Backbone as CSV, one residue per row, in Angstrom:
resi,resn,N_x,N_y,N_z,CA_x,CA_y,CA_z,C_x,C_y,C_z
1,MET,-21.771,14.944,36.257,-20.491,15.257,35.820,-20.769,15.826,35.023
2,LYS,-19.278,16.647,34.256,-19.733,17.362,32.925,-18.327,16.990,32.558
3,ILE,-18.132,16.587,30.880,-17.178,16.041,29.908,-16.891,16.981,29.321
4,LEU,-15.404,17.265,29.024,-15.022,18.345,27.981,-14.061,17.562,27.138
5,VAL,-14.139,17.468,26.075,-13.930,16.554,24.637,-13.012,17.378,24.153
6,CYS,-11.482,17.286,23.690,-10.229,18.259,23.097,-10.970,17.403,21.759
7,ILE,-10.882,17.866,20.827,-11.084,18.540,19.144,-10.144,19.339,18.446
8,SER,-9.387,18.053,17.441,-8.382,18.763,16.703,-8.811,18.257,15.123
9,GLN,-8.701,19.241,14.324,-8.131,19.350,13.206,-7.405,18.276,12.325
10,VAL,-7.685,17.343,11.401,-6.353,16.784,10.863,-7.433,16.758,9.107
11,PRO,-5.807,16.180,8.171,-6.588,16.059,6.725,-6.864,14.685,6.700
12,ASP,-7.821,14.038,6.600,-8.176,13.361,5.547,-7.358,12.196,5.937
13,THR,-7.380,10.809,5.836,-6.195,10.141,5.444,-6.096,9.860,3.984
14,SER,-6.814,10.060,3.061,-6.340,9.871,1.702,-5.704,10.622,1.354
15,THR,-5.700,11.981,2.288,-5.148,13.452,1.232,-3.410,12.915,0.838
16,LYS,-3.459,14.004,-0.803,-1.750,13.566,-0.833,-1.617,14.747,-0.400
17,ILE,-0.118,14.594,-0.161,0.539,15.180,0.939,1.195,16.565,0.081
18,ILE,0.891,17.477,0.071,1.644,18.761,-0.978,2.224,19.805,-0.408
19,LEU,4.456,19.815,-0.348,4.496,20.924,0.295,4.701,21.957,-0.659
20,LYS,4.928,23.411,0.166,5.142,24.592,-0.470,5.815,25.946,0.449
21,ASP,6.271,26.287,-0.252,7.836,27.878,0.747,8.395,26.774,0.981
22,ASN,9.272,26.201,0.164,10.395,25.091,0.174,10.564,24.527,1.846
23,ASN,9.395,23.394,1.682,9.011,22.360,2.316,9.218,22.931,3.399
24,THR,8.766,24.313,3.746,8.076,24.600,5.349,6.724,24.886,5.744
25,ALA,5.912,24.786,4.642,4.710,24.975,4.735,3.873,23.466,4.207
26,PHE,2.726,23.137,4.980,1.759,22.283,4.142,0.946,22.752,3.384
27,ASN,0.588,22.503,2.356,-0.099,23.093,1.337,-2.200,22.484,1.234
28,SER,-2.609,23.002,2.225,-3.860,23.089,2.397,-5.237,23.329,1.279
29,SER,-4.803,23.322,0.336,-5.805,24.219,-1.388,-6.445,22.232,-1.685
30,GLY,-7.581,22.812,-1.090,-7.837,21.403,-1.592,-8.060,20.106,-1.558
31,VAL,-7.871,19.950,0.315,-7.737,18.923,1.069,-9.205,18.752,1.369
32,THR,-9.611,17.576,1.989,-10.390,17.699,2.926,-10.057,17.107,4.576
33,PHE,-10.774,18.294,5.242,-10.147,18.282,6.983,-11.440,16.928,7.668
34,VAL,-11.103,16.849,8.510,-11.400,15.511,9.240,-11.453,15.947,11.205
35,ILE,-11.906,15.013,11.887,-12.243,15.402,12.982,-10.974,13.908,13.207
36,ASN,-10.122,14.368,13.946,-8.927,13.603,14.332,-9.495,11.887,14.849
37,PRO,-9.295,11.279,14.352,-10.033,9.826,14.722,-9.802,9.413,16.095
38,TYR,-8.970,9.072,16.707,-9.012,9.142,18.173,-9.731,10.122,18.592
39,ASP,-9.470,11.554,18.087,-10.878,12.522,19.446,-11.819,12.003,19.313
40,GLU,-12.743,11.710,18.056,-13.881,11.241,17.792,-14.346,10.314,18.010
41,TRP,-13.622,8.896,17.659,-14.120,7.795,17.741,-13.353,7.378,19.433
42,TYR,-13.087,7.654,19.776,-12.587,7.137,21.059,-13.294,8.089,22.055
43,ALA,-12.578,8.993,22.177,-12.957,9.641,22.891,-14.236,10.761,23.619
44,LEU,-14.701,11.655,22.069,-16.230,11.505,21.999,-16.806,10.535,22.134
45,ILE,-17.363,9.806,21.200,-18.067,8.490,21.532,-17.913,7.662,23.581
46,ARG,-16.913,8.205,23.566,-16.922,7.103,25.091,-17.438,8.631,25.740
47,ALA,-17.516,10.024,25.800,-17.991,10.426,26.506,-19.667,10.436,26.753
48,LEU,-19.836,10.080,25.192,-21.186,10.413,24.428,-22.327,8.895,25.711
49,GLU,-21.394,8.160,25.751,-21.739,6.638,26.523,-21.695,6.966,27.464
50,LEU,-21.225,7.462,28.219,-21.004,7.644,29.719,-22.460,9.084,30.253
51,LYS,-22.882,9.778,28.882,-23.976,10.272,29.138,-25.245,9.553,28.640
52,GLU,-25.061,8.455,28.264,-26.219,7.948,27.484,-26.701,6.911,29.207
53,SER,-25.566,6.402,29.538,-26.213,5.604,30.692,-26.038,6.690,31.959
54,GLY,-26.580,7.737,31.736,-26.686,8.477,33.151,-25.993,9.065,33.666
55,ILE,-24.469,8.964,33.678,-23.117,8.929,34.328,-22.911,10.362,33.979
56,ALA,-22.789,11.311,33.003,-22.701,12.063,32.829,-23.554,12.867,31.745
57,THR,-24.074,14.177,32.914,-25.054,15.340,32.206,-24.608,16.545,31.129
58,ASP,-23.302,16.818,31.293,-22.769,17.482,30.311,-21.781,17.125,29.208
59,VAL,-21.661,16.706,27.896,-20.758,17.156,27.299,-20.162,17.815,26.156
60,HIS,-19.279,18.642,26.438,-18.932,20.214,25.417,-17.311,19.525,25.316
61,LEU,-18.103,19.927,23.727,-16.254,19.680,22.972,-16.191,21.120,22.922
62,ILE,-14.344,20.830,22.366,-13.372,22.303,22.601,-12.438,21.882,21.320
63,THR,-12.061,23.243,20.411,-11.336,23.227,19.844,-10.387,24.007,19.626
64,VAL,-9.595,24.319,18.800,-8.819,25.403,18.888,-7.812,26.008,17.436
65,GLY,-8.590,26.808,16.332,-8.257,26.965,15.051,-9.297,28.293,14.945
66,ARG,-9.093,28.330,13.637,-9.545,29.298,13.269,-10.763,29.036,12.294
67,ALA,-12.244,30.068,11.868,-13.879,29.924,11.505,-13.351,27.998,10.667
68,ASP,-12.665,28.099,9.785,-12.897,26.733,9.309,-12.467,25.336,9.455
69,VAL,-12.471,25.297,11.108,-12.530,24.178,11.631,-13.819,23.834,12.475
70,GLU,-14.719,25.218,12.455,-16.377,25.053,12.518,-17.277,23.933,11.985
71,PRO,-16.354,23.136,10.748,-17.201,22.050,10.168,-17.530,20.836,10.870
72,ILE,-16.186,20.703,11.232,-15.732,19.712,11.467,-15.946,19.757,13.668
73,ILE,-15.697,20.708,14.380,-17.080,20.530,14.959,-18.265,20.317,15.449
74,ARG,-19.318,20.971,14.054,-20.372,20.597,14.369,-20.458,19.694,14.441
75,LYS,-19.672,18.653,13.490,-19.601,17.006,13.366,-19.684,16.661,14.607
76,GLY,-18.868,16.989,15.742,-19.259,16.764,17.193,-20.613,17.163,18.050
77,LEU,-21.212,17.763,17.196,-22.388,18.208,18.357,-23.446,17.091,17.379
78,ALA,-23.550,16.998,16.163,-24.545,16.253,15.361,-24.309,14.247,16.079
79,LEU,-22.899,14.573,16.291,-23.009,13.530,16.879,-23.877,13.180,18.379
80,GLY,-23.826,14.191,19.028,-24.297,14.024,20.596,-24.146,15.097,21.654
81,GLY,-22.624,15.634,21.122,-22.939,17.092,22.122,-23.284,17.963,22.073
82,ASP,-23.176,18.235,23.781,-23.934,19.273,23.894,-23.836,20.355,24.101
83,GLU,-22.426,20.976,23.998,-22.371,22.277,23.732,-20.391,22.219,23.102
84,ALA,-20.365,23.872,22.214,-19.066,23.360,21.353,-18.525,24.812,21.406
85,ILE,-16.884,24.914,21.994,-16.497,26.385,22.081,-15.209,25.991,21.138
86,ARG,-14.486,26.889,20.579,-14.248,27.272,19.524,-12.792,28.734,20.204
87,ILE,-11.629,28.031,20.192,-10.408,29.185,20.938,-10.068,29.739,19.278
88,ASP,-10.248,30.869,19.354,-9.392,31.402,17.906,-8.716,31.694,18.198
89,ALA,-7.597,31.251,16.862,-6.344,31.447,17.540,-5.753,30.148,16.621
90,ASP,-4.588,29.903,16.045,-3.359,28.917,15.050,-2.992,28.961,16.376
91,SER,-2.432,27.341,16.085,-1.262,26.931,16.773,-1.154,25.375,16.032
92,ASN,0.177,25.105,15.705,0.374,23.619,15.395,2.016,23.039,17.090
93,ASP,2.194,23.924,18.215,2.702,23.921,18.520,1.582,23.369,20.230
94,PRO,1.744,21.677,21.181,0.803,21.354,21.813,0.888,22.504,23.024
95,TYR,2.164,22.619,23.461,2.201,23.056,24.591,1.324,24.514,24.400
96,GLU,1.126,24.792,23.191,0.211,26.515,22.784,-0.783,26.265,23.107
97,THR,-1.706,24.819,22.558,-2.454,24.607,22.117,-3.603,23.807,24.011
98,ALA,-2.380,23.092,24.295,-2.672,22.729,25.805,-3.463,24.305,26.320
99,ASN,-2.223,24.982,26.584,-2.516,26.838,27.506,-4.135,27.350,26.979
100,TYR,-4.371,27.133,25.704,-5.400,27.477,25.244,-6.099,26.694,25.745
101,ILE,-6.370,25.874,26.119,-8.044,25.166,26.094,-7.782,24.893,27.680
102,ALA,-6.878,25.120,28.556,-6.581,24.920,30.301,-6.972,26.459,30.539
103,GLY,-6.930,27.395,29.545,-7.155,29.214,30.244,-8.687,28.911,30.179
104,TYR,-9.547,28.137,28.938,-11.421,27.623,29.290,-11.517,26.870,30.343
105,ALA,-10.755,25.985,30.239,-11.276,24.339,30.865,-11.324,24.834,32.647
106,ARG,-9.948,26.029,33.021,-9.609,26.238,33.874,-10.799,26.726,35.212
107,GLY,-11.730,26.295,36.101,-12.582,27.384,36.947,-14.180,26.712,36.175
108,ALA,-13.763,25.794,35.187,-14.729,25.700,34.652,-15.978,24.771,34.929
109,GLY,-15.380,23.315,35.634,-16.042,22.613,36.405,-15.898,21.424,36.337
110,TYR,-15.092,20.848,35.512,-15.434,19.955,34.712,-15.107,18.958,34.742
111,ASP,-15.516,17.682,35.258,-15.009,16.364,36.659,-13.809,15.168,35.375
112,LEU,-14.335,15.566,34.098,-13.267,14.765,33.202,-12.859,15.599,32.179
113,ILE,-11.878,14.786,31.483,-11.402,15.870,30.156,-11.158,14.636,29.369
114,LEU,-11.052,15.009,27.893,-11.174,13.348,27.581,-10.035,14.069,26.363
115,CYS,-9.598,13.038,25.564,-8.607,13.987,24.307,-7.974,12.561,23.797
116,GLY,-7.498,12.625,21.988,-6.968,11.197,22.004,-5.977,11.091,22.624
117,LYS,-5.467,10.055,22.184,-4.021,9.798,22.337,-2.795,11.271,21.572
118,GLU,-3.122,10.796,20.532,-2.730,11.859,18.949,-3.184,12.188,18.092
119,SER,-2.888,13.215,17.437,-3.456,13.379,16.403,-3.024,12.936,15.211
120,ILE,-3.341,12.543,14.249,-2.555,11.788,13.571,-1.605,12.595,12.375
121,ASP,-2.068,13.600,12.870,-1.420,14.826,11.700,0.445,14.728,11.640
122,TYR,0.341,15.238,13.450,1.868,15.280,13.993,2.444,14.314,15.160
123,ASN,0.691,13.512,15.170,1.285,11.988,16.334,2.034,12.388,17.681
124,ASN,1.914,13.963,17.931,2.910,14.284,19.518,2.520,13.246,20.645
125,GLY,0.986,13.688,20.465,0.523,12.424,21.742,0.739,13.544,23.412
126,THR,1.058,14.554,23.413,2.094,15.137,24.263,0.800,16.254,24.704
127,THR,-0.162,16.651,24.705,-1.364,17.862,24.679,-2.265,17.983,25.872
128,GLY,-2.076,16.565,25.736,-3.429,15.808,27.284,-1.799,15.754,27.958
129,ALA,-0.814,15.929,28.488,-0.480,15.302,30.016,0.122,16.535,29.863
130,MET,0.292,17.578,28.756,0.721,19.245,28.478,-0.959,19.995,29.717
131,LEU,-2.452,19.594,29.090,-2.718,20.129,29.662,-3.601,19.590,31.107
132,ALA,-3.146,18.946,31.137,-3.183,18.620,33.004,-2.612,18.778,33.919
133,GLU,-1.175,19.172,33.789,0.110,19.796,33.941,-0.325,21.001,34.108
134,LEU,-0.889,21.264,33.663,-1.127,23.362,33.613,-2.504,23.280,34.258
135,LEU,-3.411,22.521,34.328,-4.547,22.236,35.434,-4.327,22.047,36.829
136,ASP,-3.028,20.872,37.256,-2.783,20.724,38.355,-3.756,19.291,38.825
137,ILE,-4.281,18.674,37.607,-4.780,17.866,38.145,-3.624,16.090,37.349
138,ASP,-4.607,15.113,37.883,-4.241,13.829,37.129,-3.965,13.042,35.456
139,TYR,-3.231,12.497,35.253,-3.331,12.481,33.335,-2.952,10.954,33.362
140,ILE,-3.867,10.487,32.816,-3.729,9.147,32.291,-3.743,8.433,30.471
141,GLY,-2.768,8.907,30.031,-2.944,8.344,29.171,-3.056,6.540,28.521
142,PHE,-3.999,7.098,26.870,-3.262,5.661,26.340,-4.444,4.657,26.292
143,ALA,-5.742,5.090,27.418,-6.928,4.439,28.297,-7.652,3.640,26.568
144,ALA,-7.808,1.923,27.305,-8.285,1.099,26.500,-9.933,1.359,26.660
145,ASP,-10.087,1.123,28.112,-11.505,1.273,28.594,-11.187,2.460,29.744
146,ILE,-12.814,3.085,29.801,-12.915,4.153,30.772,-14.076,3.945,31.756
147,GLN,-14.334,3.499,33.048,-15.397,3.316,33.840,-15.387,4.559,34.995
148,ILE,-16.394,4.846,34.984,-16.354,5.232,36.141,-17.404,4.776,37.609
149,GLU,-16.104,5.506,37.939,-17.184,4.949,40.481,-17.654,5.439,41.044
150,ALA,-18.030,6.195,42.168,-17.940,6.480,42.963,-16.933,8.095,42.638
151,GLY,-16.861,9.121,41.812,-16.329,9.853,41.880,-14.206,9.962,41.010
152,SER,-14.200,8.399,40.921,-13.272,7.575,40.035,-13.276,7.405,38.800
153,ALA,-12.063,7.594,38.450,-11.958,6.624,36.865,-10.780,5.562,36.952
154,ILE,-11.488,4.415,36.639,-11.232,3.222,36.949,-10.636,2.528,35.567
155,VAL,-9.224,2.941,34.318,-9.258,3.129,33.599,-8.234,1.980,33.282
156,THR,-8.183,0.714,32.248,-7.221,0.378,31.769,-6.419,0.231,30.095
157,ARG,-5.421,-0.023,30.059,-4.457,0.830,29.523,-3.395,-0.861,28.623
158,GLU,-3.510,-0.948,28.071,-2.316,-2.311,27.096,-1.500,-1.498,26.968
159,ILE,-0.250,-2.775,27.967,1.208,-2.475,27.909,1.454,-3.594,27.300
160,GLU,3.456,-3.643,27.096,3.752,-5.102,26.486,3.250,-5.952,26.952
161,GLY,2.868,-7.042,26.473,2.724,-8.373,27.265,1.281,-8.418,28.209
162,GLY,0.370,-7.358,28.338,-0.655,-7.444,28.923,-1.123,-5.988,28.958
163,GLU,-2.463,-6.153,30.282,-2.902,-5.280,30.396,-2.617,-4.598,31.660
164,GLU,-2.305,-3.247,32.059,-2.787,-2.239,33.219,-3.929,-1.239,33.331
165,VAL,-4.552,-1.381,35.165,-5.646,-0.877,35.293,-4.748,0.132,36.567
166,ASP,-5.405,1.065,36.389,-5.286,2.056,37.084,-6.367,3.032,37.242
167,THR,-6.390,3.179,38.790,-7.730,4.474,39.540,-7.630,5.439,39.688
168,VAL,-8.052,7.116,39.029,-7.443,8.004,39.233,-8.771,8.999,39.939
169,ASN,-8.233,10.098,40.602,-9.599,10.436,41.331,-10.192,11.692,40.095
170,LEU,-10.424,12.092,40.092,-11.571,12.867,39.583,-11.470,14.322,40.120
171,PRO,-11.182,15.447,38.921,-11.103,15.611,37.656,-9.520,14.954,37.169
172,ALA,-9.818,14.807,36.041,-9.027,13.879,35.391,-8.666,14.108,33.979
173,VAL,-7.300,14.052,33.282,-7.417,14.700,32.033,-6.973,12.636,32.091
174,ILE,-7.689,12.196,30.440,-7.617,10.767,30.107,-7.224,11.092,28.466
175,SER,-5.922,10.423,27.942,-6.430,10.014,26.779,-7.121,8.881,25.925
176,CYS,-7.339,8.819,24.713,-8.211,7.329,24.561,-7.188,6.603,23.474
177,GLN,-7.405,5.580,23.410,-7.064,4.948,22.469,-8.080,4.007,21.738
178,LYS,-7.970,2.833,21.004,-8.658,1.761,20.380,-9.653,1.260,21.193
179,GLY,-10.810,0.929,21.416,-11.121,-0.149,22.505,-11.905,1.046,23.572
180,VAL,-12.163,1.653,23.448,-12.263,2.595,24.700,-14.341,2.957,24.674
181,ALA,-14.275,2.476,22.629,-15.083,2.868,22.620,-15.356,2.344,21.198
182,GLU,-16.901,2.168,20.795,-16.724,1.825,19.269,-17.363,2.981,18.616
183,ALA,-17.376,3.163,16.837,-17.313,4.027,16.128,-18.464,4.033,16.311
184,ARG,-19.236,5.455,15.823,-20.689,5.984,15.755,-20.420,7.014,14.126
185,ILE,-21.927,6.954,13.220,-21.690,8.054,12.669,-23.098,8.651,12.865
186,PRO,-23.156,9.482,12.867,-24.463,10.857,13.144,-25.196,10.677,12.213
187,ASN,-26.963,10.949,12.662,-27.453,10.681,11.823,-28.312,11.949,11.429
188,MET,-29.505,11.907,10.360,-29.518,13.508,9.793,-29.889,14.389,10.546
189,ARG,-31.359,13.139,11.713,-31.252,14.619,12.685,-30.689,15.444,13.450
190,GLY,-29.588,14.776,14.012,-28.531,15.366,13.982,-27.749,16.090,13.697
191,ILE,-27.703,15.759,12.595,-26.610,16.845,11.132,-27.112,18.109,11.467
192,MET,-28.697,17.857,11.007,-29.487,19.168,10.770,-29.504,19.789,11.886
193,ALA,-29.762,19.633,12.912,-29.744,20.575,13.863,-28.389,21.149,14.345
194,ALA,-27.081,20.675,13.968,-25.957,21.026,14.053,-25.576,22.045,13.351
195,ARG,-26.426,22.075,12.341,-25.757,23.339,11.556,-26.139,24.817,12.078
196,THR,-26.902,24.881,13.097,-28.039,25.589,13.458,-27.222,26.093,14.881
197,ARG,-26.867,25.273,15.294,-26.547,24.772,17.160,-25.506,26.573,17.115
198,PRO,-25.489,27.025,18.008,-24.705,28.180,18.629,-23.043,27.914,18.795
199,LEU,-22.045,27.886,18.575,-20.535,27.849,19.134,-20.091,29.191,19.854
200,LYS,-19.462,28.916,20.427,-18.933,29.916,21.658,-17.759,30.088,20.995
201,VAL,-17.469,31.744,20.618,-16.035,31.516,20.108,-14.974,32.439,21.111
202,ILE,-14.288,32.024,21.474,-13.449,32.557,22.296,-12.144,33.205,21.901
203,THR,-11.853,35.039,22.041,-10.069,35.327,21.189,-9.258,34.932,22.633
204,PRO,-8.009,33.990,22.424,-7.533,34.315,23.825,-6.626,34.975,23.806
205,SER,-5.985,35.294,25.014,-4.621,35.938,25.273,-3.169,35.067,24.069
206,ALA,-2.615,36.310,23.834,-1.857,36.143,22.925,-0.669,35.101,23.400
207,LEU,0.402,34.095,23.101,0.859,33.293,23.807,2.162,33.060,22.634
208,THR,3.573,32.632,22.746,4.317,32.895,22.143,4.828,30.735,22.238
209,PRO,4.431,30.449,21.478,4.638,29.224,21.086,6.113,28.557,21.468
210,VAL,6.676,27.351,22.111,7.973,26.752,22.532,8.701,26.083,21.248
211,THR,7.570,25.511,20.428,9.086,24.926,19.378,8.029,25.600,17.529
212,ALA,9.204,25.241,16.980,8.699,26.094,15.750,9.160,24.866,14.761
213,ILE,8.432,24.410,13.656,8.160,23.639,12.222,8.930,24.504,11.505
214,LEU,10.935,23.892,11.243,11.381,24.582,9.993,11.004,23.794,8.672
215,SER,10.826,22.523,8.824,10.576,21.923,7.515,10.297,20.699,7.297
216,TYR,9.765,20.545,6.351,8.855,18.943,6.299,9.650,18.763,5.075
217,GLU,9.080,16.967,5.086,10.111,16.404,4.577,9.998,14.557,4.258
218,LEU,9.152,14.828,2.712,8.062,13.520,2.838,8.884,12.746,2.315
219,PRO,8.140,10.982,2.455,8.803,9.886,2.669,9.536,9.815,1.125
220,PRO,10.650,8.974,1.437,11.246,8.501,0.208,10.423,7.353,-0.467
221,ALA,10.355,7.575,-2.057,9.299,6.874,-3.062,9.283,5.655,-2.602
222,LYS,8.837,4.928,-3.092,8.954,3.160,-3.017,9.273,2.686,-3.661
223,ALA,10.698,2.135,-3.366,11.100,1.496,-4.309,10.650,0.190,-4.730
224,GLY,11.299,-0.178,-6.119,10.727,-1.280,-6.752,11.023,-2.964,-5.915
225,ILE,10.398,-3.970,-6.599,10.263,-5.072,-5.896,11.324,-5.451,-6.164
226,LYS,12.082,-6.364,-5.706,13.123,-7.146,-5.954,12.552,-8.602,-5.922
227,LEU,12.515,-9.817,-6.589,11.963,-11.286,-6.496,13.550,-12.124,-6.040
228,VAL,13.323,-12.812,-5.461,14.349,-13.701,-4.894,13.759,-15.105,-5.645
229,SER,14.759,-16.020,-6.225,14.594,-17.860,-6.143,14.675,-18.291,-4.836
230,SER,13.320,-18.904,-4.730,12.978,-19.522,-3.673,14.525,-20.686,-2.928
231,ASP,15.067,-20.920,-4.160,15.704,-21.481,-4.013,17.573,-21.324,-3.852
232,ASN,17.560,-19.800,-3.869,18.093,-19.033,-3.560,18.489,-17.910,-2.287
233,MET,18.552,-18.685,-1.146,18.247,-18.393,0.096,19.348,-17.534,0.599
234,ASP,20.100,-17.891,0.276,22.130,-17.270,0.189,21.854,-15.239,-0.027
235,GLU,21.436,-15.302,-1.502,20.963,-13.973,-2.261,20.466,-13.074,-1.231
236,LEU,19.093,-14.012,-0.700,17.681,-13.231,-0.043,17.892,-12.919,1.748
237,VAL,19.105,-13.318,1.916,19.874,-13.401,3.244,20.666,-12.127,2.858
238,GLU,21.656,-11.862,2.320,22.834,-10.962,1.697,21.440,-9.447,1.730
239,LEU,20.641,-9.525,0.894,19.287,-8.217,0.231,19.179,-7.819,1.639
240,LEU,18.520,-8.835,2.655,17.556,-8.208,3.601,18.947,-8.085,4.753
241,HIS,20.371,-8.065,4.881,21.384,-7.614,5.450,21.919,-6.169,4.777
242,SER,22.112,-6.003,3.570,22.664,-4.793,3.359,21.881,-4.111,2.104
243,GLU,20.104,-4.521,1.969,19.777,-2.992,1.522,18.739,-2.853,2.722
244,ALA,17.612,-4.126,3.041,16.765,-3.906,3.617,17.667,-3.815,5.088
245,LYS,18.154,-4.143,5.172,18.908,-3.823,6.809,17.934,-3.883,7.940
246,VAL,17.128,-5.186,7.929,16.241,-5.683,9.070,17.823,-6.071,9.815
247,PHE,18.495,-7.139,9.950,19.451,-6.941,11.040,20.728,-6.602,10.866
């Protein structure tokens, strides 16, 4: 069983966001980039667990980006990935990204493709579904547990008020969220070995994105705290209604 894990590069969550070019671009100067947590902690680790249990034989990693994304995919190799593929292209458009990955995965014999439920920078959560459609295979999103039995994946999803269990025939694309695996860190041996592992770099055919970012907007600065006396509930209710607008 071969598994392909989709990896994306995102700014570290502690990054201070600075915009440039009249708020049309993100200033990446001095920013620390990491593997998207949903891709690393859940999709990749679950794939490695399936390999360690003997269900999977190969875990391949794929990412879309220029040479500057190589450190994050090498971390995936350090964690235990067998092979890494970099599609040499820039893309902030999920449809374009899905097309690039589909172009490589089509006909490559993958039984299961895993990705995080979304990336923490754009929060689209659409690439996995688009990838499945382009490959003409089934898709299940937001998996909290994945078990493999007799050529099928049994997927548990959290829904409002409970859980839903679905069975899907393989090959399939599944996006992962918290609960599907336990996060781990690479050991020193894996880190050292990953530094010299070869990466497969593919130059794709040019695609036209279907979306474009017009501008970014930072959230408003936090307002000061208002303290209301515990014996003045009328004022508290009025502030919640007129200023906080919670009801």
